[in-house]
PAMARLUM-138845 format. One record per residue (C-alpha): x, y, z. Coordinates in steps of 0.25 Angstrom, whole numbers, plus 5000, padded with zeros to 4 digits. Example, Ala and Ser with C-alpha at 12.3 -4.5 7.8 and 13.67 -1.06 7.14 Angstrom:
2
<east = 5049&north = 4982&up = 5031>
<east = 5055&north = 4996&up = 5029>
//
This chain:
357
<east = 5000&north = 5000&up = 5000>
<east = 5005&north = 5014&up = 4997>
<east = 5010&north = 5021&up = 5009>
<east = 5001&north = 5033&up = 5008>
<east = 4989&north = 5023&up = 5008>
<east = 4995&north = 5016&up = 5020>
<east = 4995&north = 5029&up = 5027>
<east = 4981&north = 5032&up = 5023>
<east = 4976&north = 5019&up = 5028>
<east = 4983&north = 5021&up = 5042>
<east = 4976&north = 5035&up = 5043>
<east = 4963&north = 5029&up = 5040>
<east = 4964&north = 5018&up = 5049>
<east = 4969&north = 5027&up = 5060>
<east = 4958&north = 5037&up = 5058>
<east = 4948&north = 5025&up = 5060>
<east = 4955&north = 5021&up = 5073>
<east = 4957&north = 5035&up = 5078>
<east = 4972&north = 5031&up = 5078>
<east = 4981&north = 5043&up = 5080>
<east = 4993&north = 5044&up = 5071>
<east = 5007&north = 5049&up = 5072>
<east = 5013&north = 5052&up = 5058>
<east = 5027&north = 5049&up = 5058>
<east = 5038&north = 5052&up = 5048>
<east = 5052&north = 5050&up = 5052>
<east = 5051&north = 5058&up = 5065>
<east = 5061&north = 5069&up = 5061>
<east = 5052&north = 5079&up = 5067>
<east = 5044&north = 5071&up = 5077>
<east = 5048&north = 5081&up = 5088>
<east = 5040&north = 5092&up = 5082>
<east = 5026&north = 5095&up = 5086>
<east = 5018&north = 5089&up = 5098>
<east = 5020&north = 5074&up = 5101>
<east = 5008&north = 5067&up = 5096>
<east = 4998&north = 5068&up = 5107>
<east = 4999&north = 5058&up = 5118>
<east = 5004&north = 5047&up = 5108>
<east = 5004&north = 5036&up = 5118>
<east = 4990&north = 5039&up = 5123>
<east = 4984&north = 5042&up = 5109>
<east = 4991&north = 5029&up = 5103>
<east = 4996&north = 5037&up = 5091>
<east = 5001&north = 5028&up = 5080>
<east = 5012&north = 5031&up = 5070>
<east = 5009&north = 5034&up = 5055>
<east = 5023&north = 5032&up = 5048>
<east = 5024&north = 5040&up = 5035>
<east = 5039&north = 5039&up = 5031>
<east = 5037&north = 5028&up = 5021>
<east = 5028&north = 5038&up = 5013>
<east = 5040&north = 5045&up = 5006>
<east = 5045&north = 5049&up = 4993>
<east = 5046&north = 5061&up = 4984>
<east = 5033&north = 5061&up = 4975>
<east = 5036&north = 5072&up = 4966>
<east = 5047&north = 5083&up = 4964>
<east = 5046&north = 5094&up = 4954>
<east = 5059&north = 5102&up = 4955>
<east = 5054&north = 5112&up = 4944>
<east = 5041&north = 5114&up = 4952>
<east = 5048&north = 5115&up = 4965>
<east = 5039&north = 5104&up = 4972>
<east = 5041&north = 5091&up = 4978>
<east = 5031&north = 5081&up = 4983>
<east = 5035&north = 5070&up = 4993>
<east = 5029&north = 5060&up = 5003>
<east = 5030&north = 5065&up = 5017>
<east = 5039&north = 5053&up = 5021>
<east = 5050&north = 5058&up = 5011>
<east = 5063&north = 5062&up = 5018>
<east = 5066&north = 5077&up = 5018>
<east = 5080&north = 5074&up = 5015>
<east = 5076&north = 5067&up = 5002>
<east = 5068&north = 5078&up = 4998>
<east = 5078&north = 5089&up = 5001>
<east = 5089&north = 5080&up = 4994>
<east = 5080&north = 5080&up = 4981>
<east = 5077&north = 5095&up = 4981>
<east = 5092&north = 5098&up = 4983>
<east = 5095&north = 5091&up = 4970>
<east = 5086&north = 5101&up = 4963>
<east = 5091&north = 5113&up = 4971>
<east = 5077&north = 5114&up = 4978>
<east = 5073&north = 5114&up = 4993>
<east = 5061&north = 5113&up = 5003>
<east = 5059&north = 5128&up = 5005>
<east = 5056&north = 5127&up = 5020>
<east = 5070&north = 5120&up = 5024>
<east = 5064&north = 5109&up = 5033>
<east = 5072&north = 5103&up = 5044>
<east = 5074&north = 5088&up = 5044>
<east = 5081&north = 5085&up = 5057>
<east = 5085&north = 5071&up = 5051>
<east = 5086&north = 5063&up = 5038>
<east = 5072&north = 5057&up = 5040>
<east = 5064&north = 5070&up = 5040>
<east = 5052&north = 5068&up = 5030>
<east = 5044&north = 5078&up = 5022>
<east = 5032&north = 5075&up = 5030>
<east = 5039&north = 5079&up = 5043>
<east = 5043&north = 5092&up = 5036>
<east = 5029&north = 5095&up = 5032>
<east = 5022&north = 5091&up = 5045>
<east = 5031&north = 5099&up = 5054>
<east = 5033&north = 5111&up = 5044>
<east = 5047&north = 5114&up = 5050>
<east = 5055&north = 5123&up = 5041>
<east = 5070&north = 5128&up = 5041>
<east = 5077&north = 5141&up = 5041>
<east = 5072&north = 5144&up = 5027>
<east = 5058&north = 5145&up = 5031>
<east = 5056&north = 5160&up = 5033>
<east = 5061&north = 5163&up = 5019>
<east = 5054&north = 5151&up = 5011>
<east = 5042&north = 5148&up = 5020>
<east = 5036&north = 5137&up = 5028>
<east = 5034&north = 5122&up = 5024>
<east = 5019&north = 5124&up = 5022>
<east = 5022&north = 5134&up = 5011>
<east = 5029&north = 5124&up = 5002>
<east = 5019&north = 5112&up = 5004>
<east = 5010&north = 5113&up = 4992>
<east = 5003&north = 5099&up = 4993>
<east = 5001&north = 5087&up = 5001>
<east = 4995&north = 5073&up = 5001>
<east = 4990&north = 5070&up = 5014>
<east = 4981&north = 5059&up = 5022>
<east = 4972&north = 5065&up = 5031>
<east = 4970&north = 5059&up = 5045>
<east = 4959&north = 5050&up = 5040>
<east = 4967&north = 5046&up = 5028>
<east = 4961&north = 5055&up = 5017>
<east = 4971&north = 5057&up = 5006>
<east = 4972&north = 5072&up = 5002>
<east = 4981&north = 5079&up = 4992>
<east = 4983&north = 5094&up = 4995>
<east = 4989&north = 5105&up = 4987>
<east = 4997&north = 5102&up = 4975>
<east = 5011&north = 5097&up = 4970>
<east = 5013&north = 5111&up = 4963>
<east = 5012&north = 5125&up = 4967>
<east = 4998&north = 5130&up = 4962>
<east = 4985&north = 5135&up = 4968>
<east = 4977&north = 5123&up = 4974>
<east = 4963&north = 5125&up = 4978>
<east = 4958&north = 5122&up = 4992>
<east = 4965&north = 5122&up = 5006>
<east = 4980&north = 5120&up = 5006>
<east = 4979&north = 5109&up = 5017>
<east = 4993&north = 5104&up = 5013>
<east = 4999&north = 5116&up = 5020>
<east = 4993&north = 5113&up = 5034>
<east = 5000&north = 5100&up = 5033>
<east = 5013&north = 5107&up = 5035>
<east = 5016&north = 5108&up = 5050>
<east = 5004&north = 5100&up = 5054>
<east = 5013&north = 5089&up = 5060>
<east = 5004&north = 5078&up = 5053>
<east = 4991&north = 5082&up = 5060>
<east = 4983&north = 5085&up = 5048>
<east = 4986&north = 5074&up = 5039>
<east = 4997&north = 5064&up = 5034>
<east = 5005&north = 5070&up = 5023>
<east = 5008&north = 5060&up = 5012>
<east = 5016&north = 5069&up = 5003>
<east = 5018&north = 5084&up = 5001>
<east = 5022&north = 5093&up = 4990>
<east = 5032&north = 5104&up = 4993>
<east = 5036&north = 5117&up = 4986>
<east = 5051&north = 5118&up = 4985>
<east = 5061&north = 5130&up = 4982>
<east = 5074&north = 5130&up = 4975>
<east = 5087&north = 5129&up = 4984>
<east = 5094&north = 5143&up = 4985>
<east = 5106&north = 5145&up = 4976>
<east = 5115&north = 5148&up = 4987>
<east = 5114&north = 5149&up = 5003>
<east = 5123&north = 5156&up = 5013>
<east = 5122&north = 5156&up = 5028>
<east = 5128&north = 5168&up = 5036>
<east = 5129&north = 5170&up = 5051>
<east = 5133&north = 5181&up = 5061>
<east = 5133&north = 5184&up = 5076>
<east = 5122&north = 5194&up = 5079>
<east = 5111&north = 5197&up = 5089>
<east = 5096&north = 5194&up = 5087>
<east = 5092&north = 5209&up = 5085>
<east = 5102&north = 5210&up = 5074>
<east = 5098&north = 5197&up = 5068>
<east = 5083&north = 5201&up = 5067>
<east = 5087&north = 5215&up = 5061>
<east = 5096&north = 5208&up = 5050>
<east = 5085&north = 5198&up = 5046>
<east = 5075&north = 5210&up = 5045>
<east = 5084&north = 5218&up = 5037>
<east = 5088&north = 5206&up = 5028>
<east = 5073&north = 5202&up = 5026>
<east = 5071&north = 5216&up = 5020>
<east = 5082&north = 5215&up = 5010>
<east = 5077&north = 5201&up = 5005>
<east = 5090&north = 5194&up = 5009>
<east = 5090&north = 5180&up = 5004>
<east = 5088&north = 5174&up = 5018>
<east = 5084&north = 5159&up = 5020>
<east = 5088&north = 5157&up = 5034>
<east = 5091&north = 5166&up = 5047>
<east = 5094&north = 5161&up = 5061>
<east = 5099&north = 5167&up = 5074>
<east = 5104&north = 5160&up = 5086>
<east = 5113&north = 5164&up = 5098>
<east = 5118&north = 5177&up = 5091>
<east = 5121&north = 5170&up = 5078>
<east = 5113&north = 5173&up = 5065>
<east = 5113&north = 5165&up = 5053>
<east = 5106&north = 5168&up = 5039>
<east = 5105&north = 5160&up = 5026>
<east = 5105&north = 5167&up = 5012>
<east = 5099&north = 5159&up = 5001>
<east = 5098&north = 5162&up = 4986>
<east = 5106&north = 5166&up = 4974>
<east = 5121&north = 5168&up = 4977>
<east = 5120&north = 5183&up = 4972>
<east = 5108&north = 5186&up = 4982>
<east = 5116&north = 5179&up = 4994>
<east = 5128&north = 5187&up = 4991>
<east = 5121&north = 5200&up = 4990>
<east = 5114&north = 5197&up = 5003>
<east = 5127&north = 5193&up = 5010>
<east = 5132&north = 5207&up = 5006>
<east = 5121&north = 5213&up = 5015>
<east = 5123&north = 5205&up = 5027>
<east = 5131&north = 5210&up = 5039>
<east = 5146&north = 5208&up = 5037>
<east = 5147&north = 5199&up = 5050>
<east = 5137&north = 5189&up = 5044>
<east = 5146&north = 5178&up = 5038>
<east = 5143&north = 5165&up = 5030>
<east = 5142&north = 5153&up = 5039>
<east = 5139&north = 5138&up = 5039>
<east = 5126&north = 5135&up = 5030>
<east = 5123&north = 5122&up = 5039>
<east = 5117&north = 5131&up = 5050>
<east = 5104&north = 5131&up = 5043>
<east = 5104&north = 5116&up = 5042>
<east = 5108&north = 5115&up = 5057>
<east = 5097&north = 5125&up = 5061>
<east = 5086&north = 5118&up = 5053>
<east = 5090&north = 5104&up = 5057>
<east = 5091&north = 5109&up = 5072>
<east = 5106&north = 5104&up = 5073>
<east = 5110&north = 5117&up = 5080>
<east = 5113&north = 5116&up = 5094>
<east = 5101&north = 5124&up = 5098>
<east = 5092&north = 5112&up = 5095>
<east = 5101&north = 5103&up = 5104>
<east = 5093&north = 5104&up = 5116>
<east = 5083&north = 5097&up = 5125>
<east = 5076&north = 5110&up = 5128>
<east = 5063&north = 5113&up = 5121>
<east = 5065&north = 5120&up = 5108>
<east = 5054&north = 5129&up = 5103>
<east = 5051&north = 5134&up = 5089>
<east = 5045&north = 5149&up = 5088>
<east = 5040&north = 5154&up = 5075>
<east = 5039&north = 5170&up = 5076>
<east = 5041&north = 5182&up = 5068>
<east = 5055&north = 5184&up = 5063>
<east = 5055&north = 5198&up = 5068>
<east = 5052&north = 5193&up = 5083>
<east = 5063&north = 5196&up = 5092>
<east = 5073&north = 5185&up = 5095>
<east = 5077&north = 5188&up = 5110>
<east = 5063&north = 5187&up = 5117>
<east = 5065&north = 5173&up = 5124>
<east = 5074&north = 5168&up = 5134>
<east = 5078&north = 5155&up = 5127>
<east = 5088&north = 5150&up = 5116>
<east = 5083&north = 5154&up = 5103>
<east = 5087&north = 5150&up = 5089>
<east = 5081&north = 5159&up = 5078>
<east = 5078&north = 5154&up = 5064>
<east = 5069&north = 5158&up = 5052>
<east = 5075&north = 5172&up = 5052>
<east = 5069&north = 5174&up = 5066>
<east = 5055&north = 5167&up = 5064>
<east = 5059&north = 5154&up = 5070>
<east = 5064&north = 5154&up = 5085>
<east = 5069&north = 5141&up = 5091>
<east = 5068&north = 5143&up = 5106>
<east = 5075&north = 5133&up = 5116>
<east = 5070&north = 5135&up = 5130>
<east = 5064&north = 5127&up = 5141>
<east = 5052&north = 5137&up = 5143>
<east = 5038&north = 5131&up = 5141>
<east = 5032&north = 5131&up = 5127>
<east = 5021&north = 5141&up = 5132>
<east = 5032&north = 5152&up = 5135>
<east = 5038&north = 5150&up = 5121>
<east = 5025&north = 5151&up = 5115>
<east = 5022&north = 5164&up = 5122>
<east = 5035&north = 5169&up = 5117>
<east = 5033&north = 5165&up = 5102>
<east = 5019&north = 5171&up = 5103>
<east = 5025&north = 5184&up = 5108>
<east = 5034&north = 5185&up = 5096>
<east = 5022&north = 5182&up = 5087>
<east = 5025&north = 5168&up = 5084>
<east = 5023&north = 5153&up = 5088>
<east = 5031&north = 5143&up = 5096>
<east = 5032&north = 5128&up = 5095>
<east = 5039&north = 5117&up = 5104>
<east = 5050&north = 5112&up = 5094>
<east = 5057&north = 5102&up = 5103>
<east = 5057&north = 5096&up = 5117>
<east = 5044&north = 5103&up = 5122>
<east = 5035&north = 5097&up = 5132>
<east = 5028&north = 5085&up = 5129>
<east = 5013&north = 5085&up = 5127>
<east = 5011&north = 5099&up = 5124>
<east = 5009&north = 5108&up = 5111>
<east = 5021&north = 5112&up = 5104>
<east = 5016&north = 5123&up = 5095>
<east = 5010&north = 5136&up = 5099>
<east = 4995&north = 5135&up = 5100>
<east = 4986&north = 5139&up = 5089>
<east = 4975&north = 5150&up = 5090>
<east = 4961&north = 5143&up = 5093>
<east = 4956&north = 5146&up = 5079>
<east = 4968&north = 5140&up = 5072>
<east = 4969&north = 5128&up = 5081>
<east = 4954&north = 5125&up = 5077>
<east = 4957&north = 5126&up = 5063>
<east = 4969&north = 5116&up = 5065>
<east = 4959&north = 5106&up = 5071>
<east = 4949&north = 5108&up = 5060>
<east = 4960&north = 5105&up = 5050>
<east = 4965&north = 5093&up = 5058>
<east = 4950&north = 5088&up = 5059>
<east = 4948&north = 5088&up = 5044>
<east = 4962&north = 5081&up = 5040>
<east = 4963&north = 5072&up = 5052>
<east = 4949&north = 5070&up = 5057>
<east = 4952&north = 5059&up = 5067>
<east = 4964&north = 5067&up = 5073>
<east = 4974&north = 5055&up = 5071>
<east = 4986&north = 5062&up = 5064>
<east = 4997&north = 5067&up = 5074>
<east = 4988&north = 5071&up = 5085>
<east = 4993&north = 5082&up = 5094>
<east = 5006&north = 5083&up = 5085>
<east = 5003&north = 5098&up = 5081>
<east = 4995&north = 5102&up = 5093>
<east = 4991&north = 5093&up = 5105>
<east = 4976&north = 5094&up = 5103>
<east = 4976&north = 5094&up = 5088>
//
């Protein structure tokens, strides 16, 4: 039997028995989100999807790729590199077993994200199974106007709570002709001032980070545009190792080697840096703040809200609690309604996104 048909049968059977399911790929991002609610008490069964893999269609001229969600990210990235193309959102992998499904389900994006956009902006189509086994194709394999609701985009970041993605079509971008990483010692106020000034000059920025008095930026594009931009930088900003961005994206920097809770704050890039008594690593040109502290999540949430953003527990948080900032009541009700339509029996990854969803 075709693997997709096997998965469909498992979903139908589970719906009839009200058997809750834990969708499992290769677990490279299993730490992210809530633990499936009370898995020992709820008797949540695994639903393994890694055998559903392989690239279905790749159109370099159209800058699109369609692949099954068990496909390894490293295989996709390797294929794209042969054609000088890339996944625009620079997804982290954390290990060689990371899959496309985990990438879409978590919607985690790397340092390039503020300049190219989030994962959901590049998902243009998806083939899914609903919680009760209905086979649905959403969106398209090409960039064009599609009638109806774009339900394929909510799959991005839903952590498997809205449906089982069988395959997904993603829009690609050409790889930059050239990239340069530069760094210097400075303070937070000057770093923000420089980023604001460079944004007005249309600098070819593709990454900007700050930690413990050291600023790093990455310039991407044509050689001539990068050379022109470098002539406008402060003289103390020098070229440095380009592997910094890989280490940051894959969380191989020493900041992430800790048993302390690590929180992820998404805030306006213009929000001040030095407002919280905790170790902070700044990414996304200021819009992403990694906070390492033993303070309770509620205090971190209040801090993020005060800056006009949201917070989530990324690693080592307390068990059996929500790890994302709460949604407004109206928006949460909308989430529940969408969940009810796509997963009427509530069997898919219960509690993984929010404890009571």
